[in-house]
Residue frames relative to the residue before (quaternion, step in Angstrom):
aa qw qx qy qz dx dy dz
M 1.0000 0.0000 0.0000 0.0000 0.00 0.00 0.00
R 0.3530 -0.7552 0.5274 0.1641 3.51 -0.94 1.02
L 0.3832 -0.7173 0.5401 0.2165 3.55 -1.00 0.85
V 0.0974 -0.7903 0.6046 0.0220 3.57 -0.75 1.09
R 0.3189 -0.7586 0.5396 0.1778 3.54 -0.78 1.04
W 0.3272 -0.7284 0.5715 0.1890 3.54 -1.01 0.84
D 0.1285 -0.7892 0.5992 0.0406 3.54 -0.81 1.04
P 0.3011 -0.7913 0.4982 0.1873 3.60 -0.22 1.19
F 0.5932 0.5729 -0.3705 0.4275 3.61 1.10 -0.56
Q 0.6445 0.5135 -0.3218 0.4663 3.61 0.99 -0.78
E 0.6171 0.5307 -0.3386 0.4722 3.60 1.08 -0.70
F 0.6441 0.5210 -0.3114 0.4655 3.57 1.01 -0.84
V 0.6522 0.5085 -0.3110 0.4684 3.60 0.94 -0.87
A 0.6573 0.5075 -0.3123 0.4613 3.60 0.92 -0.87
M 0.6568 0.4992 -0.3086 0.4734 3.58 0.97 -0.84
S 0.6383 0.5242 -0.3191 0.4646 3.59 0.99 -0.80
N 0.6494 0.5151 -0.3118 0.4645 3.60 0.97 -0.81
R 0.6475 0.5098 -0.3192 0.4679 3.59 0.97 -0.81
L 0.6551 0.5069 -0.3091 0.4672 3.57 0.97 -0.84
N 0.6528 0.5134 -0.3147 0.4596 3.60 0.94 -0.83
R 0.6426 0.5097 -0.3271 0.4694 3.60 0.98 -0.80
T 0.6454 0.5209 -0.3190 0.4587 3.59 1.01 -0.79
L 0.7005 0.4630 -0.2751 0.4682 3.59 0.89 -0.88
D 0.6636 0.4995 -0.3064 0.4649 3.61 1.13 -0.54
D 0.5610 0.6110 -0.3871 0.4026 3.59 1.23 -0.33
P 0.3497 -0.7727 0.4852 0.2126 3.63 -0.53 1.12
H 0.6552 0.5325 -0.3164 0.4325 3.62 1.19 -0.25
V 0.5127 0.6356 -0.4321 0.3826 3.59 1.23 0.04
P 0.3505 -0.7567 0.5040 0.2249 3.62 -0.52 1.10
G 0.7853 0.3354 -0.2439 0.4597 3.53 -1.12 0.70
V 0.5903 0.5498 -0.3833 0.4498 3.59 1.21 -0.10
E 0.5482 -0.6285 0.4401 0.3329 3.57 -0.89 0.95
G 0.8134 0.2368 -0.1881 0.4969 3.56 -0.87 0.96
A 0.4370 0.7242 -0.4537 0.2806 3.60 1.22 -0.05
S 0.7940 0.2168 -0.1378 0.5509 3.58 1.00 -0.69
A 0.3797 0.7581 -0.4649 0.2551 3.57 1.24 0.21
A 0.8140 -0.1018 0.1185 0.5595 3.59 0.20 -1.21
W 0.0978 -0.7736 0.6222 0.0695 3.51 -1.20 0.51
A 0.2113 -0.7633 0.5986 0.1198 3.52 -1.24 0.42
P 0.3877 -0.7317 0.5039 0.2459 3.58 -0.69 1.03
P 0.4916 -0.6434 0.4858 0.3292 3.61 -1.05 0.66
V 0.1294 -0.8014 0.5821 0.0458 3.57 -1.09 0.76
D 0.2096 -0.6976 0.6641 0.1683 3.50 -1.39 0.41
I 0.0659 -0.7701 0.6337 0.0336 3.57 -0.99 0.86
F 0.1741 0.7877 -0.5660 0.1701 3.56 -0.68 1.10
E 0.4537 -0.6510 0.5288 0.3014 3.55 -1.33 0.18
R 0.0428 -0.7556 0.6534 0.0177 3.52 -1.11 0.82
G 0.8158 -0.1119 0.0327 0.5664 3.56 -0.23 1.26
D 0.7867 -0.2538 0.2316 0.5129 3.55 -0.71 -1.15
H 0.6300 0.5216 -0.3277 0.4729 3.59 1.18 0.51
L 0.3142 -0.6677 0.6361 0.2256 3.50 -1.34 0.47
V 0.1215 -0.8113 0.5711 0.0302 3.59 -0.77 1.03
I 0.0904 -0.7555 0.6479 0.0354 3.53 -0.99 0.96
R 0.0502 -0.8105 0.5825 -0.0360 3.55 -0.57 1.22
A 0.0526 -0.8156 0.5758 -0.0214 3.58 -0.66 1.16
E 0.3259 -0.7234 0.5768 0.1943 3.56 -1.04 0.85
I 0.1604 0.7847 -0.5823 0.1397 3.56 -0.54 1.18
P 0.0210 0.8316 -0.5540 0.0328 3.60 0.60 1.08
G 0.7796 0.3363 -0.2534 0.4636 3.53 -1.13 0.68
V 0.6027 0.5232 -0.3629 0.4810 3.57 1.28 0.13
E 0.4048 -0.7060 0.5285 0.2417 3.56 -0.86 0.96
M 0.5936 -0.5977 0.4005 0.3604 3.58 -1.05 0.74
G 0.6495 0.5295 -0.3146 0.4458 3.60 1.05 -0.68
D 0.6701 0.4896 -0.2905 0.4763 3.59 1.25 -0.34
I 0.6111 0.5251 -0.3461 0.4807 3.60 1.30 0.23
D 0.0582 -0.7833 0.6188 0.0073 3.55 -0.99 0.91
V 0.0695 -0.7809 0.6207 0.0098 3.58 -0.79 1.06
R 0.0480 0.8067 -0.5837 0.0793 3.58 -0.74 1.09
I 0.1586 -0.7348 0.6478 0.1231 3.52 -1.30 0.50
E 0.1381 0.7795 -0.5948 0.1400 3.52 -0.75 1.11
N 0.8544 -0.0337 -0.0284 0.5178 3.56 -0.81 1.10
G 0.7264 -0.4593 0.2429 0.4499 3.57 0.92 0.91
V 0.6355 0.4832 -0.3336 0.5014 3.60 1.25 0.32
L 0.2261 -0.7494 0.6107 0.1197 3.56 -0.84 1.05
T 0.0624 -0.8048 0.5902 -0.0064 3.58 -0.75 1.07
V 0.1283 -0.7501 0.6464 0.0555 3.55 -0.96 0.99
H 0.0202 0.7998 -0.5950 0.0768 3.56 -0.65 1.17
G 0.1940 0.7936 -0.5619 0.1300 3.57 -1.00 0.71
Q 0.2849 -0.7440 0.5787 0.1741 3.50 -1.35 -0.13
R 0.1802 -0.7364 0.6418 0.1158 3.53 -1.04 0.89
K 0.2243 -0.8021 0.5465 0.0881 3.53 -0.63 1.21
Q 0.4488 -0.6767 0.5161 0.2726 3.54 -1.08 0.76
A 0.5379 -0.6259 0.4548 0.3347 3.56 -1.00 0.81
S 0.4443 -0.7261 0.4629 0.2473 3.58 -0.85 0.96
D 0.6343 0.5573 -0.3411 0.4132 3.61 1.17 -0.37
V 0.6588 0.4622 -0.3116 0.5053 3.62 1.28 -0.10
K 0.1095 -0.7925 0.5985 0.0431 3.56 -0.69 1.10
E 0.5942 -0.6148 0.3910 0.3407 3.55 -1.02 0.86
E 0.6761 0.5051 -0.3141 0.4349 3.59 0.91 -0.81
N 0.7007 0.4363 -0.2705 0.4955 3.62 1.22 -0.37
A 0.6024 0.5928 -0.3490 0.4048 3.57 1.25 -0.18
Y 0.3752 -0.7042 0.5591 0.2251 3.54 -1.13 0.70
R 0.7956 -0.0358 0.0686 0.6009 3.54 1.07 -0.77
L 0.0036 -0.7744 0.6322 -0.0243 3.58 -0.91 1.00
E 0.0004 -0.8448 0.5319 -0.0583 3.57 -0.17 1.30
R 0.5868 0.5808 -0.3863 0.4112 3.60 1.12 -0.47
I 0.3519 -0.7357 0.5459 0.1920 3.54 -1.09 0.76
Y 0.1321 -0.7911 0.5963 0.0340 3.54 -0.92 0.99
G 0.5244 0.6284 -0.4778 0.3191 3.53 -1.28 0.30
T 0.6876 -0.4780 0.3547 0.4158 3.52 -1.32 -0.23
F 0.0980 -0.7669 0.6305 0.0690 3.51 -1.29 0.44
T 0.0410 -0.7645 0.6424 0.0329 3.54 -1.27 0.49
R 0.0003 -0.7545 0.6562 -0.0104 3.55 -0.99 0.92
S 0.0689 -0.7967 0.6004 0.0096 3.58 -0.91 0.96
F 0.0803 -0.7949 0.6014 -0.0063 3.53 -1.06 0.89
S 0.3707 -0.7000 0.5640 0.2335 3.57 -0.92 0.91
L 0.2652 -0.7701 0.5633 0.1389 3.56 -0.82 1.01
P 0.4896 -0.6382 0.4891 0.3373 3.59 -1.04 0.63
T 0.5914 -0.5906 0.4171 0.3569 3.57 -1.21 0.44
T 0.6107 0.5839 -0.3387 0.4141 3.60 1.25 -0.19
V 0.6104 0.5502 -0.3658 0.4369 3.62 1.20 0.28
D 0.4209 -0.6817 0.5477 0.2412 3.53 -1.30 0.53
A 0.2237 -0.8293 0.5013 0.1044 3.57 0.05 1.32
A 0.6109 0.5797 -0.3536 0.4071 3.60 1.14 -0.46
N 0.7661 0.3565 -0.1842 0.5021 3.63 1.13 -0.49
V 0.2722 0.7694 -0.5249 0.2418 3.58 1.06 0.73
T 0.0983 -0.7759 0.6207 0.0554 3.57 -1.08 0.79
A 0.1096 -0.7831 0.6091 0.0612 3.56 -1.21 0.55
T 0.0632 -0.7712 0.6327 0.0298 3.55 -1.11 0.80
Y 0.1413 -0.7756 0.6113 0.0689 3.56 -1.20 0.62
K 0.1866 0.7768 -0.5744 0.1784 3.55 -0.58 1.18
D 0.8628 0.0208 -0.0495 0.5028 3.56 -0.98 0.93
G 0.7211 -0.4664 0.2501 0.4471 3.58 0.96 0.85
V 0.6465 0.4732 -0.3248 0.5026 3.59 1.26 0.25
L 0.2060 -0.7560 0.6134 0.0988 3.54 -0.81 1.10
E 0.0523 -0.7934 0.6064 0.0060 3.56 -0.83 1.02
V 0.1040 -0.7821 0.6143 0.0128 3.54 -0.66 1.21
T 0.1229 -0.8007 0.5856 0.0300 3.57 -0.72 1.11
V 0.0837 -0.7979 0.5969 -0.0082 3.54 -0.69 1.18
P 0.2778 -0.7842 0.5268 0.1741 3.63 -0.45 1.14
K 0.4450 -0.6565 0.5368 0.2878 3.55 -1.23 0.56
I 0.5066 -0.6189 0.4905 0.3461 3.57 -1.16 0.50
D 0.6561 -0.5443 0.3496 0.3887 3.57 -1.16 0.59
A 0.6375 0.5457 -0.3374 0.4266 3.61 1.00 -0.74
A 0.6838 0.4905 -0.2871 0.4576 3.60 1.15 -0.54
K 0.5703 0.5962 -0.3852 0.4135 3.59 1.23 -0.31
P 0.5136 -0.6496 0.4521 0.3315 3.58 -0.96 0.77
K 0.1446 -0.7831 0.6021 0.0576 3.55 -1.05 0.83
R 0.4109 -0.6921 0.5426 0.2402 3.49 -1.11 0.76
V 0.2069 -0.7684 0.5966 0.1043 3.55 -0.94 0.94
D 0.3354 -0.7427 0.5464 0.1931 3.56 -0.74 1.08
I 0.2971 -0.7409 0.5788 0.1667 3.53 -1.05 0.85
K 0.1654 -0.7898 0.5871 0.0653 3.56 -0.82 1.03
A 0.5221 -0.6236 0.4827 0.3248 3.53 -1.15 0.66
A 0.3826 -0.7405 0.5103 0.2117 3.57 -0.99 0.84
């Protein structure tokens, strides 16, 4: 049988980590900030000559979404409103997060901020930012010397 030493400090660190994870979880009821602000998840990727930012914001009306570009920063701001027909005292479980949200993204200098487009369908906001012509790859012809 192998002798294993007990380290009370390691137990304390493990307990502290578990407590921190619990307090950081936005879905824990009764924790300060649990229903305060939320941020929709996003995907950012390139599609051809465009930069695409796709955000999941189901339950948000299109009129409650604001997309702006200012000083090279794209900001998506909006609000998900709670249905007025559901009252807390009659609910068994309320897990969805309501309220305002804001996500901001620094844009590279290689994009054309003047020609940005946005679409909203099935709870997904897609912002398409075209690249400027100077940033697009160009083929260089090789000539015989």
